[in-house]
N, C-alpha and C positions, 0 to 999 in steps of 0.2 A: 505588454507581453515579460518585461525586467520584473515589473511588481509583482506578476501572478508567479513568475519562476522563483522569486524570493520566499512568497509566501508556500509554496510547495516545496519548496527547500527545507523550510521549517517544519511544515507538515511532515515529511518523511523523514526527518530528525526525531520528530514526535514520537513515530511508529516505534522508533528504536527497532527498525528491522535487522532480523538476522536470517541470513539465507545459508542453505546447506543443499548439498547435491545429494540426490537418493542412488541414481545411476545415469550413467552415460554407456551406450553403446547403439546397436543397431539390430533390427528384427527383420527376418526373412519369412515368406512364406505364411502361413497360420500363424497370427498373434494378437496377444490382447494387451494393453499395459495401463496402468491407472494408479493414481497416487491417495486416491479415496480411500474414506474408514478410517483415516489416523485423525482426526479431528484436529486436522492443521490445513493451513492455507498452503497453496505449490504453485507449479509452474511444469510446462513442457516448451521444449523451443526444438522445434523440428531441424535438425542440423544439415539434412539429406533427405532425396527422395519425397514422398507424401504420403497421407493418411487420413482417415476421418475420427472426428471427433464427436462420441457421441455422450449426451446429456441426459440423464434420466427424465422423464418428463416432458421433453422436446420432441417432437415429431420430426425433425427435420435433423440431419447432421450437419458439423460443419466441415469442409473440407479444407485440409492443412496442406502447404508445401513449405520446401525448403525456405528458411527464413521467417516463418509464422512463428508467433508464440502465443500461449494462452495462459492466464494467470488466472488462477482461481483464489477470491480473497475468503473463501469458506469453504468448508469440507463438502462437496457437493458430489453425489453418486456419477460417476463417469467413467469412460475407458475410451484409450485411441485402438485403432487397429486399421486393418487395410483396406477395409469395404465399407461403402455404404449401409450395407444391411448388417445392423447391429447384431444379429443373429449368427452371421458368418464370421463375427470378430471372435474367435476362441482361443485361449491358450495352446499352442504348439510348439515351436521352435522356441529354445531358450535364448536369452539376448546374446547376441553377439560382441565381441569387442570390437570398437568402431573402426579401427583401423583404417584400410583403404573401403570403399562403399562397395559393399556386394551388388549384383546386377537384382534391381527391383527391391532392395531393401530400403527401409526407413531409419535413418539416424535419429536418434533421441537424447536429448538432455532433461532429466527431471529431477526435481527437489522440492524443497520446502522453504515458506516463509514462516517465520516466528516474530510476532508483534508485540514486543516484551512490554510495552504501556498499556497501563489501565485505559488509557485514553483511546486507544488504538478503535473500539466499538462506536464510539462517537464520531470518529473522522471517518471511518470506514464503512458506517450503516448506511446512509445512502447509494453507496455504489452498489451496482449487480452483482451478483454471486460468482460471476466469472467475466474476464474480457480477453477477447482476440485481438491480438496487435499482427495484423498482414504486414509482411513484409514491403510491401507496396502502399503505403498508408503515408498521411500528412508528413511524419518525421522521417519518410523513407531512408533518405539520403544517410541522416546521421546515425538512424538505427540499424540501417545496412552495415556500415561499418562497424558498429557493434557486433553484431552476427557474425561477420567475419571474425574478428576477434575471439568471439564465443566460441565458434567453430576450429578455430585454429588450436585455442587452449585445451578444448576439449580431449582433442586428437592427442595432446600431448602429455596429458595428465588422467589418462584412464584408471591407471592402479590407484592413485591417491588425489582425486581433485584437489587443485591447488585454490587458496585463498582468491586468487585471481578472477577464477573462471566465477564465482559467485559473486563477486564484486560487480563485472560485466554484467551479470543477471540481474542485479541491484540497478544498474545504470540503465537497462533496457525498460525494469519496471518505471523506473522515473519518467521516462516518455510515454509510457500506457496513462500513469496519471495525471501528467500532464494534457495528453489528449482528452482524457475522460473529464477534467476540470474543465475543458472548455465546450464539452458536448451539452446540448439542451436536454439530454435525458436525464440526468441529473439535476435534480429541481429541490433539494432540500440540502441544509446543512451547510459545512464551510465553502463546499465547490461552487454553487451560484455567485456567491462572494467575490471569490477570486475573479470570475469573470467582469464584475460590476466595475466599471471604471470610477464610479462615484463612492465604492466602498472598499476597496482595495488598498488605497491609502491610509484610511482608517484602520484598516486589520494589520497593516506594517506599523503603525504609531505604538498601536495596544500592544503588539508583540517588542516592540522595542523597549517600551515605557509602562510595565504591567503597573508600575508604583504609584503613578499619577492617580488622581482622584477623578478617575473618568465617570463624571454624573453623566445622564442622558442629555442636560444640555449641553455639555462639553463637549462629547461625541458629536451631538447635532451641530454643534458650530465647527467642528473639524471639518464635516463634508458639508457646511453651507446649506444649511435646513434648519427649519424650525423643528422643534420637539417633536411634535404629532408628526409632522410628515415623515420625518426620518424614523421615528419606532414605526409607521404604517409600511412603509418602504424596505426597509432593514427586514422585519418580520415578512413579508412577503419575499424578498430574495434569499433569505436564509430559512428561514421554518422555524425559528426561536427569536424571543427576544433580544435584544442589545446585551441586558443586563446576563441573562442568562449564557450569550454566547462569551461576554467578557470572562464571566467566572468559570466555564470551561477553559480559556485560554490560559488564566492567571493559575488555575490548578496545574496545567500541564507544566508551566515554566516552573512552579514550585516544585512537582515530580524532580525535574531535573536538578535544583537548586540541591534539593535532599539528597539526590545521588552522587551529589558534589561535596557532601558531607558540610554545607553549611550550617550554619545552628539554627534552632527554631524560631528565634527572634528574629535573625537574619532573613530566614524563609519569609517570613510574616511580612516584615517590612519590605522587603524587596517585590512582593507583589500585593502591595496596596493595604496589608492590614495593621491597625494599631496594636491589636493585642493577640497576643498565642492561641487563646482561646477562641476569638472569632477566626483567625485563620483555621483552625484544628477543625472547628464544626464546618467552615465553607469546604474544607479538605475532605471531610468525610462524606458530606453530600455529593460529591462528584465522584469521589475514588472508591467511595464503598468502604474506608478502612481511616484510622488514625494514621497523621505524618510517620507516627514511629514504627508503624506496622507495614508502611510503603517503604520504608528506609530498608528495615529488615527483608522486605520481599525482593528489593530490589538487589539487596546483596547476595541471595539464593544464585544458584547456578542457572545457566539458560536450559529450556527443554532441549533436550537432545533428539537425535532423530531415531 
């Protein structure tokens, strides 16, 4: 678990996650709430009461209660409402201030995630479009304490949501990602490697020392396998070859070094390339742009709400 958490920390940091709050309040009577249609990832946290989540294309709605959270990794048509019948969830009363819960009301904190890193698609692609985190899941005790803090902070900061509220939501997202990484439903990409006791030490070594000459023989030796066995088992677990996996990791680390204003020569050397030209070619293959263009993009303002 410790090794898994270390790698997930790296993954979340690699996503360069930025969280914003769209609205905090409560709904009564007839209502319908959604963050869809803005081409952004987002979340809903049920602060009090209950509601139903309706996702377009799914026959059965999902019942949500206080303490539950839903995280959308992609912009999926959906809405929340007070009824299991999607047609009965119609816009009605406007959202009210959170304050003290009104009888029969549902309190919500809703907002968006922005993944600024160009590597986000690679890391998130194997994950489902959305994930529901029930209040009573396996990480329930720690997550429930986070929910209590989110609820308290939401009531204190309705007028201008504080940075603390979004940080708490990000922590809740961490628990979701950790649970998902341990789920058998994710069968490709980085996540199966996280669950693999035989490969997670190698991933940690690749992250810690990307500059080393990581040949297939050296990687196989790290996990005490023959080259052929290593390639076969790694590809089966990860869905891609060890070389492709290493390339993505190195270029993500290069992104961070470029953001930190390291010179091109320094970046190339620190991720295992002897020439700037070879590094630039590899970087463009993964990121779709030259290192200089990435640096200019990273300096651009974040996408606003």
